[in-house]
ROGUMI-453165 format. One record per residue: x, y, z of N, C-alpha, C in turn; residue number from 1. Coordinates in steps of 0.1 Angstrom, whole numbers, always signed. Example, Ala and Ser with C-alpha at 12.3 -4.5 7.8 and 13.67 -1.06 7.14 Angstrom:
<sites>
SITE   n.X   n.Y   n.Z  ca.X  ca.Y  ca.Z   c.X   c.Y   c.Z seq
SITE  +132   -57   +78  +123   -45   +78  +132   -33   +78   1
SITE  +128   -22   +71  +137   -11   +71  +129    +0   +79   2
</sites>
This chain:
<sites>
SITE   n.X   n.Y   n.Z  ca.X  ca.Y  ca.Z   c.X   c.Y   c.Z seq
SITE  +233   -44  +179  +237   -47  +165  +225   -40  +157   1
SITE  +229   -38  +145  +220   -32  +135  +215   -43  +126   2
SITE  +203   -48  +127  +197   -59  +119  +190   -55  +106   3
SITE  +193   -61   +95  +185   -61   +84  +179   -73   +81   4
SITE  +165   -74   +80  +158   -87   +80  +152   -85   +63   5
SITE  +156   -96   +56  +152   -96   +42  +142  -107   +38   6
SITE  +132  -104   +33  +121  -113   +29  +121  -117   +14   7
SITE  +126  -128    +9  +129  -129    -5  +114  -133   -11   8
SITE  +115  -133   -24  +102  -136   -34  +102  -152   -35   9
SITE   +95  -154   -48   +91  -168   -50  +102  -178   -56  10
SITE  +111  -173   -63  +119  -183   -71  +134  -185   -65  11
SITE  +134  -187   -52  +145  -191   -45  +146  -205   -40  12
SITE  +155  -212   -45  +158  -226   -44  +159  -231   -30  13
SITE  +169  -225   -24  +174  -228    -9  +181  -216    -4  14
SITE  +185  -218    +8  +194  -206   +15  +206  -205    +8  15
SITE  +213  -214    +2  +226  -214    -4  +224  -204   -17  16
SITE  +213  -207   -24  +210  -198   -36  +208  -185   -33  17
SITE  +199  -182   -21  +197  -169   -16  +210  -161   -15  18
SITE  +220  -167    -8  +231  -158    -3  +242  -158   -15  19
SITE  +243  -168   -24  +254  -170   -32  +251  -168   -48  20
SITE  +237  -169   -51  +236  -169   -66  +222  -162   -70  21
SITE  +214  -158   -61  +202  -151   -63  +204  -139   -69  22
SITE  +197  -135   -80  +200  -122   -89  +199  -110   -80  23
SITE  +194  -110   -67  +193   -98   -60  +207   -96   -53  24
SITE  +217  -105   -53  +231  -105   -47  +230   -97   -33  25
SITE  +223  -102   -24  +221   -95   -11  +234   -93    -3  26
SITE  +242  -103    -3  +255  -101    +5  +263   -91    -1  27
SITE  +264   -91   -15  +272   -81   -21  +268   -67   -19  28
SITE  +255   -65   -19  +249   -52   -17  +254   -47    -1  29
SITE  +253   -56    +8  +256   -51   +21  +271   -47   +21  30
SITE  +281   -57   +15  +294   -55   +13  +296   -41    +7  31
SITE  +290   -38    -4  +293   -26   -12  +288   -14    -5  32
SITE  +279   -16    +5  +274    -4   +12  +284    +1   +24  33
SITE  +293    -8   +27  +303    -5   +38  +296    -2   +51  34
SITE  +283    -7   +53  +277    -5   +65  +279   -18   +74  35
SITE  +280   -14   +87  +283   -25   +96  +268   -31  +100  36
SITE  +263   -38   +91  +248   -44   +95  +249   -58   +94  37
SITE  +240   -66  +102  +239   -79  +102  +227   -84   +93  38
SITE  +228   -90   +82  +219   -93   +72  +214  -107   +76  39
SITE  +200  -108   +79  +193  -120   +83  +182  -122   +71  40
SITE  +183  -134   +65  +174  -138   +55  +168  -151   +55  41
SITE  +158  -152   +61  +152  -167   +62  +148  -172   +49  42
SITE  +150  -185   +47  +145  -192   +36  +131  -195   +37  43
SITE  +122  -191   +29  +107  -191   +29  +102  -201   +20  44
SITE  +109  -209   +14  +103  -218    +5  +105  -215   -10  45
SITE  +101  -222   -18  +102  -218   -32   +90  -220   -39  46
SITE   +86  -211   -49   +73  -212   -56   +75  -209   -71  47
SITE   +68  -217   -79   +67  -216   -94   +52  -216   -97  48
SITE   +50  -214  -108   +36  -211  -114   +30  -224  -115  49
SITE   +28  -233  -105   +23  -246  -104   +19  -250   -91  50
SITE   +15  -261   -91    +8  -265   -76   +18  -269   -66  51
SITE   +30  -274   -71   +38  -281   -62   +49  -270   -57  52
SITE   +45  -263   -45   +51  -251   -39   +52  -254   -25  53
SITE   +63  -248   -18   +62  -248    -3   +65  -234    +1  54
SITE   +64  -224    -7   +65  -210    -3   +53  -206    +5  55
SITE   +56  -203   +17   +43  -201   +26   +48  -190   +37  56
SITE   +40  -180   +36   +42  -168   +44   +31  -166   +57  57
SITE   +23  -177   +57   +11  -175   +66   +17  -174   +81  58
SITE   +26  -183   +85   +31  -182   +98   +36  -167  +103  59
SITE   +40  -160   +93   +46  -147   +96   +35  -139  +103  60
SITE   +23  -140  +101   +13  -133  +107    +7  -138  +121  61
SITE   +14  -148  +126   +11  -153  +139   +15  -143  +149  62
SITE    +8  -144  +159   +10  -135  +171   +27  -136  +175  63
SITE   +34  -124  +175   +45  -122  +179   +56  -132  +171  64
SITE   +53  -136  +158   +63  -144  +150   +75  -137  +150  65
SITE   +75  -124  +146   +87  -116  +144   +97  -116  +158  66
SITE   +89  -114  +168   +97  -113  +181  +103  -128  +185  67
SITE   +96  -137  +182  +100  -152  +184  +113  -155  +175  68
SITE  +110  -152  +163  +120  -155  +153  +134  -146  +157  69
SITE  +132  -134  +160  +145  -127  +163  +152  -131  +177  70
SITE  +144  -136  +186  +149  -142  +198  +158  -153  +193  71
SITE  +153  -162  +185  +161  -174  +182  +173  -170  +172  72
SITE  +170  -160  +164  +182  -156  +157  +194  -150  +166  73
SITE  +191  -142  +175  +200  -137  +185  +207  -148  +192  74
SITE  +200  -159  +198  +205  -170  +204  +216  -177  +196  75
SITE  +211  -179  +183  +219  -186  +174  +233  -178  +170  76
SITE  +231  -167  +169  +244  -157  +166  +253  -158  +178  77
SITE  +248  -157  +191  +256  -156  +202  +264  -170  +203  78
SITE  +258  -181  +201  +264  -194  +202  +273  -195  +191  79
SITE  +271  -190  +179  +281  -190  +167  +294  -181  +172  80
SITE  +291  -171  +180  +303  -162  +184  +312  -170  +193  81
SITE  +305  -175  +204  +311  -183  +215  +304  -193  +221  82
SITE  +305  -206  +215  +297  -217  +219  +297  -220  +233  83
SITE  +308  -218  +239  +309  -222  +253  +305  -211  +264  84
SITE  +305  -199  +258  +300  -187  +268  +294  -178  +260  85
SITE  +282  -180  +253  +275  -171  +244  +273  -157  +250  86
SITE  +276  -146  +243  +274  -133  +248  +259  -129  +248  87
SITE  +256  -118  +255  +242  -116  +254  +240  -105  +243  88
SITE  +233  -107  +233  +232   -99  +221  +219   -90  +221  89
SITE  +218   -80  +216  +206   -72  +217  +205   -63  +203  90
SITE  +192   -60  +199  +191   -53  +186  +191   -39  +188  91
SITE  +200   -32  +183  +201   -17  +182  +189   -10  +174  92
SITE  +192   -15  +161  +181    -9  +151  +176   -23  +143  93
SITE  +164   -22  +138  +158   -32  +129  +153   -25  +118  94
SITE  +157   -32  +105  +150   -27   +91  +144   -40   +86  95
SITE  +133   -39   +80  +127   -49   +73  +126   -45   +59  96
SITE  +132   -53   +50  +134   -54   +35  +127   -64   +29  97
SITE  +120   -62   +17  +114   -73    +9  +115   -71    -5  98
SITE  +114   -82   -12  +115   -82   -26  +103   -90   -32  99
SITE   +97   -85   -41   +87   -94   -49   +76   -99   -40 100
SITE   +75  -112   -42   +64  -119   -32   +67  -118   -18 101
SITE   +78  -113   -13   +81  -112    -1   +75  -100    +6 102
SITE   +68   -92    -2   +59   -81    +3   +48   -84   +11 103
SITE   +42   -97    +9   +32  -103   +17   +38  -105   +31 104
SITE   +50  -109   +32   +57  -113   +46   +59  -100   +53 105
SITE   +64   -89   +46   +65   -76   +52   +52   -72   +58 106
SITE   +42   -73   +50   +28   -68   +56   +24   -76   +67 107
SITE   +28   -89   +68   +24   -97   +80   +34   -93   +91 108
SITE   +46   -92   +89   +56   -92  +100   +56   -79  +107 109
SITE   +51   -67  +102   +52   -55  +110   +42   -55  +122 110
SITE   +33   -64  +122   +24   -64  +133   +27   -76  +143 111
SITE   +38   -81  +142   +43   -94  +151   +58   -92  +159 112
SITE   +61   -79  +157   +75   -77  +162   +77   -76  +179 113
SITE   +64   -75  +185   +64   -76  +200   +74   -65  +206 114
SITE   +82   -71  +214   +93   -61  +220  +102   -55  +211 115
SITE  +104   -59  +200  +114   -53  +190  +106   -41  +182 116
SITE   +94   -41  +183   +87   -30  +176   +94   -14  +177 117
SITE   +99   -13  +190  +105    +2  +190  +118    +1  +184 118
SITE  +122   -10  +181  +137   -10  +173  +136    -8  +159 119
SITE  +123   -10  +152  +120    -8  +139  +123    +4  +134 120
SITE  +133    +7  +124  +135   +21  +120  +129   +26  +106 121
SITE  +130   +15   +98  +123   +16   +84  +119    +3   +78 122
SITE  +109    +5   +68  +106    -7   +59  +109    -4   +45 123
SITE  +115   -13   +38  +119   -11   +24  +113   -22   +16 124
SITE  +106   -19    +6   +98   -27    -4  +102   -25   -17 125
SITE  +108   -36   -23  +113   -36   -38  +105   -44   -47 126
SITE   +97   -36   -56   +88   -43   -65   +79   -53   -59 127
SITE   +72   -50   -48   +66   -60   -39   +51   -58   -38 128
SITE   +44   -47   -43   +31   -45   -40   +22   -51   -50 129
SITE   +19   -64   -49   +10   -72   -58    -4   -75   -52 130
SITE    -6   -70   -41   -18   -74   -33   -30   -65   -38 131
SITE   -34   -65   -50   -46   -58   -54   -59   -64   -49 132
SITE   -58   -78   -49   -71   -84   -43   -70   -87   -28 133
SITE   -60   -84   -21   -60   -85    -6   -72   -77    +0 134
SITE   -73   -79   +13   -83   -70   +20   -78   -65   +32 135
SITE   -76   -52   +33   -75   -43   +22   -65   -45   +12 136
SITE   -64   -39    +1   -53   -39    -8   -40   -35    -3 137
SITE   -30   -38    -8   -17   -34    -3   -15   -18    -1 138
SITE   -20   -12   -12   -19    +2   -10   -27   +10    +1 139
SITE   -38    +3    +5   -48    +8   +16   -42    +3   +28 140
SITE   -35    -9   +29   -30   -14   +41   -18    -6   +45 141
SITE    -9    -2   +36    +2    +6   +40    +1   +19   +43 142
SITE   -10   +25   +37   -14   +40   +40   -21   +40   +53 143
SITE   -28   +30   +56   -35   +30   +71   -23   +26   +80 144
SITE   -12   +19   +78    -2   +16   +86    +6   +28   +89 145
SITE    +7   +37   +78   +16   +49   +80    +8   +58   +88 146
SITE    -4   +57   +90   -12   +66   +99   -14   +63  +114 147
SITE    -9   +50  +115    -9   +44  +129    +1   +47  +138 148
SITE    -1   +42  +151   +10   +44  +161   +23   +38  +158 149
SITE   +24   +28  +151   +35   +21  +150   +43   +24  +136 150
SITE   +38   +36  +129   +44   +39  +115   +59   +42  +117 151
SITE   +65   +39  +107   +79   +41  +104   +82   +46   +88 152
SITE   +93   +52   +87   +94   +56   +73   +93   +43   +63 153
SITE   +85   +45   +53   +84   +34   +43   +89   +38   +30 154
SITE   +98   +30   +23  +103   +31   +10   +97   +21    +2 155
SITE   +91   +24    -9   +85   +15   -20   +92   +19   -33 156
SITE   +97    +9   -40  +102   +11   -54   +96    +2   -63 157
SITE   +91    +5   -75   +82    -5   -82   +87    -4   -96 158
SITE   +82   -16  -103   +85   -17  -116   +70   -19  -123 159
SITE   +70   -25  -137   +58   -26  -143   +47   -36  -136 160
SITE   +52   -46  -129   +43   -56  -124   +37   -52  -111 161
SITE   +43   -42  -105   +36   -36   -92   +32   -24   -94 162
SITE   +32   -18  -106   +28    -4  -108   +14    +0  -103 163
SITE    +3    -8  -105   -10    -2  -102   -10    -1   -87 164
SITE    -8    -9   -78    -8    -7   -63    +2    +4   -59 165
SITE   +14    +4   -65   +23   +14   -61   +19   +28   -64 166
SITE   +14   +30   -77    +8   +44   -80    -4   +47   -71 167
SITE   -12   +38   -67   -23   +41   -59   -16   +46   -45 168
SITE    -7   +37   -40    -2   +42   -26    +5   +56   -27 169
SITE   +12   +59   -38   +18   +71   -41    +8   +82   -41 170
SITE    -2   +81   -47   -13   +91   -49   -21   +93   -36 171
SITE   -24   +84   -29   -31   +86   -17   -22   +90    -5 172
SITE    -9   +85    -6    +1   +91    +4    +4  +105    +2 173
SITE    +2  +111    -9    +5  +125   -13    -8  +134   -12 174
SITE   -19  +128    -9   -30  +134    -7   -38  +137   -20 175
SITE   -34  +131   -31   -41  +133   -43   -51  +125   -48 176
SITE   -52  +114   -39   -63  +104   -41   -69   +98   -29 177
SITE   -81   +92   -29   -87   +87   -18   -84   +72   -16 178
SITE   -85   +67    -5   -83   +51    -5   -92   +42   -13 179
SITE  -104   +50   -19  -111   +43   -29  -107   +44   -42 180
SITE   -96   +52   -44   -91   +55   -58   -96   +65   -65 181
SITE  -103   +74   -58  -109   +86   -65  -100   +98   -62 182
SITE  -102  +109   -70   -94  +120   -69   -98  +127   -56 183
SITE   -88  +132   -48   -91  +138   -35   -94  +154   -38 184
SITE  -107  +158   -34  -109  +171   -38  -117  +176   -25 185
SITE  -112  +184   -16   -97  +190   -18   -86  +180   -16 186
SITE   -76  +184   -19   -63  +175   -17   -62  +172    -1 187
SITE   -57  +160    +1   -55  +155   +15   -42  +157   +20 188
SITE   -40  +152   +33   -27  +154   +39   -16  +145   +32 189
SITE    -4  +151   +32    +8  +143   +26   +14  +137   +38 190
SITE   +18  +123   +35   +26  +117   +45   +39  +118   +42 191
SITE   +47  +125   +50   +62  +129   +48   +70  +116   +47 192
SITE   +67  +106   +57   +76   +95   +58   +74   +84   +48 193
SITE   +65   +87   +38   +61   +76   +29   +68   +80   +15 194
SITE   +77   +71   +10   +85   +74    -2   +81   +63   -13 195
SITE   +74   +68   -24   +72   +58   -34   +79   +62   -47 196
SITE   +87   +54   -52   +95   +59   -65   +95   +49   -75 197
SITE   +97   +53   -86   +97   +43  -100  +111   +38   -99 198
SITE  +112   +26  -105  +126   +17  -104  +136   +21  -113 199
SITE  +141   +34  -112  +152   +38  -118  +160   +48  -110 200
SITE  +174   +46  -110  +180   +54  -100  +191   +62  -107 201
SITE  +195   +61  -119  +203   +69  -127  +197   +73  -140 202
SITE  +203   +69  -151  +197   +70  -166  +187   +60  -167 203
SITE  +178   +63  -173  +166   +52  -176  +161   +54  -190 204
SITE  +156   +43  -197  +151   +46  -211  +137   +53  -212 205
SITE  +137   +63  -221  +124   +70  -222  +125   +76  -236 206
SITE  +113   +74  -244  +112   +79  -258  +123   +74  -266 207
SITE  +128   +62  -265  +137   +56  -273  +152   +60  -270 208
SITE  +154   +67  -258  +169   +71  -255  +170   +71  -240 209
SITE  +183   +69  -236  +185   +71  -223  +185   +85  -216 210
SITE  +178   +87  -206  +178  +100  -201  +180  +102  -186 211
SITE  +183  +113  -182  +185  +117  -167  +177  +130  -164 212
SITE  +169  +129  -153  +162  +142  -149  +165  +143  -135 213
SITE  +163  +156  -131  +166  +161  -118  +156  +157  -108 214
SITE  +143  +156  -113  +132  +152  -106  +123  +142  -112 215
SITE  +127  +130  -108  +119  +119  -113  +105  +119  -110 216
SITE  +101  +123   -99   +88  +124   -94   +79  +132  -103 217
SITE   +85  +144  -106   +78  +154  -115   +75  +147  -129 218
SITE   +85  +139  -134   +84  +132  -147   +72  +121  -146 219
SITE   +72  +114  -136   +61  +104  -133   +47  +110  -132 220
SITE   +47  +122  -125   +35  +129  -125   +29  +133  -138 221
SITE   +39  +139  -146   +35  +143  -160   +29  +132  -168 222
SITE   +36  +120  -167   +32  +108  -176   +19  +102  -169 223
SITE   +16  +103  -157    +3   +99  -152    -8  +107  -158 224
SITE    -6  +119  -161   -15  +128  -167   -17  +128  -182 225
SITE    -7  +121  -188    -7  +120  -204   -15  +108  -208 226
SITE   -24  +108  -217   -32   +97  -222   -22   +88  -230 227
SITE   -25   +75  -231   -16   +66  -238   -15   +71  -253 228
SITE    -3   +68  -260    +0   +72  -272   -12   +66  -283 229
SITE   -17   +75  -290   -28   +72  -299   -41   +70  -294 230
SITE   -43   +73  -281   -55   +72  -276   -65   +83  -282 231
SITE   -78   +78  -284   -88   +87  -289   -97   +93  -279 232
SITE  -101  +105  -280  -111  +110  -269  -123  +102  -268 233
SITE  -130   +99  -257  -142   +91  -257  -151   +99  -249 234
SITE  -163   +95  -250  -174  +103  -245  -174  +100  -229 235
SITE  -174  +110  -220  -172  +110  -206  -183  +101  -201 236
SITE  -179   +91  -192  -188   +83  -186  -190   +86  -171 237
SITE  -200   +82  -165  -201   +84  -150  -189   +77  -145 238
SITE  -181   +83  -136  -171   +77  -130  -173   +67  -118 239
SITE  -165   +57  -118  -167   +47  -108  -157   +48   -99 240
SITE  -158   +43   -86  -148   +41   -76  -134   +35   -82 241
SITE  -124   +43   -81  -110   +38   -85  -107   +42   -98 242
SITE  -115   +49  -106  -112   +53  -120  -101   +62  -119 243
SITE   -99   +71  -110   -88   +82  -111   -74   +75  -110 244
SITE   -73   +67  -100   -60   +59   -99   -59   +49  -110 245
SITE   -67   +45  -114   -67   +34  -125   -61   +40  -138 246
SITE   -68   +52  -142   -64   +60  -152   -49   +64  -151 247
SITE   -45   +69  -140   -32   +74  -138   -22   +62  -139 248
SITE   -24   +50  -134   -16   +39  -137   -16   +35  -149 249
SITE   -26   +35  -157   -25   +32  -171   -19   +41  -180 250
SITE   -20   +54  -177   -12   +64  -185    +2   +61  -182 251
SITE    +7   +61  -170   +22   +59  -166   +26   +46  -173 252
SITE   +20   +34  -173   +23   +23  -179   +26   +25  -193 253
SITE   +16   +30  -201   +16   +32  -216   +28   +42  -219 254
SITE   +32   +51  -210   +41   +62  -214   +56   +61  -210 255
SITE   +57   +50  -203   +71   +49  -195   +76   +35  -200 256
SITE   +91   +35  -204   +96   +23  -209  +105   +17  -199 257
SITE  +103    +8  -193  +111    +2  -182  +122    -7  -190 258
SITE  +135    -6  -183  +144   -13  -187  +145   -29  -185 259
SITE  +152   -37  -191  +152   -51  -192  +156   -54  -176 260
SITE  +152   -66  -172  +156   -71  -159  +153   -61  -148 261
SITE  +142   -54  -149  +140   -43  -140  +136   -49  -127 262
SITE  +131   -61  -126  +126   -67  -113  +137   -68  -103 263
SITE  +147   -75  -108  +160   -76  -100  +168   -65  -100 264
SITE  +169   -56  -109  +176   -43  -108  +171   -35   -97 265
SITE  +157   -35   -94  +152   -28   -84  +159   -34   -71 266
SITE  +157   -47   -69  +162   -54   -57  +176   -50   -55 267
SITE  +184   -51   -64  +200   -48   -62  +202   -33   -60 268
SITE  +198   -24   -69  +201   -11   -68  +194    -5   -56 269
SITE  +182    -9   -55  +173    -3   -44  +178    -7   -30 270
SITE  +183   -20   -29  +187   -24   -17  +201   -15   -13 271
SITE  +209   -16   -21  +222    -9   -19  +219    +7   -17 272
SITE  +210   +11   -25  +208   +26   -23  +203   +29    -8 273
SITE  +193   +21    -4  +187   +23    +9  +197   +20   +21 274
SITE  +208   +10   +19  +217    +9   +28  +226   +20   +30 275
SITE  +231   +24   +19  +240   +36   +17  +232   +49   +23 276
SITE  +220   +51   +21  +215   +64   +26  +208   +63   +40 277
SITE  +208   +52   +47  +201   +50   +60  +212   +55   +69 278
SITE  +209   +67   +76  +217   +74   +85  +218   +66   +98 279
SITE  +209   +57  +102  +211   +50  +115  +219   +38  +113 280
SITE  +225   +35  +100  +234   +25   +99  +248   +31   +96 281
SITE  +257   +26  +104  +272   +32  +103  +282   +22   +97 282
</sites>
């Protein structure tokens, strides 16, 4: 079977909300995709901006957590299909997808798949790169993972809250910046299986109107090079590590108008788009 493992973010109350009323509308995206995929979405706890939280992803980085969890899920599914004589189920393909705070879980999980590692086809991250203070930061972690032996195609879609790390990953993945955040001179190697895109799929707001472009990446590159509106020239200072990426992210943030509810729009539209475009899902 083709499995899609979804790691949710902070504000999910319980498993019922996750499947029935969460604004990502997971089940509906799978149904709308017309793909014969099995959606698995463990409830990871709930987190608010206060101390009383049980959202915890630390177990996911334990040795072979992913393998053990998938073993249990296959056993449960087999018993559900036939309690008296459970069939032997196996994983044909595995996709890991995450939204928001679930990005930490995806980062942990890719190293704990054990015997299921060869089954992993792609990783999809929707507005999830918050780890600027992680060690290494999210952008560097995923860049290094993409250079490793277990690398798979990685799709990252971002909004304003995850823009800094996403822009960094985009630039270093295309050989335009170094992992330290400096301009790459000469340009480095482009990672073809790394896809980082801004969170709009059709028309999006720009300069006070809804626009469409044939090449969103070219527009984003242009906006990264534009100074913020009204910015005054300043005396050049000695550059510090990270200034190149930092300035590109600030320019893009100042020049691009994101739509309302972009965080969950990315989860819904991004998930549906990836499901429909995944050639290994039928």
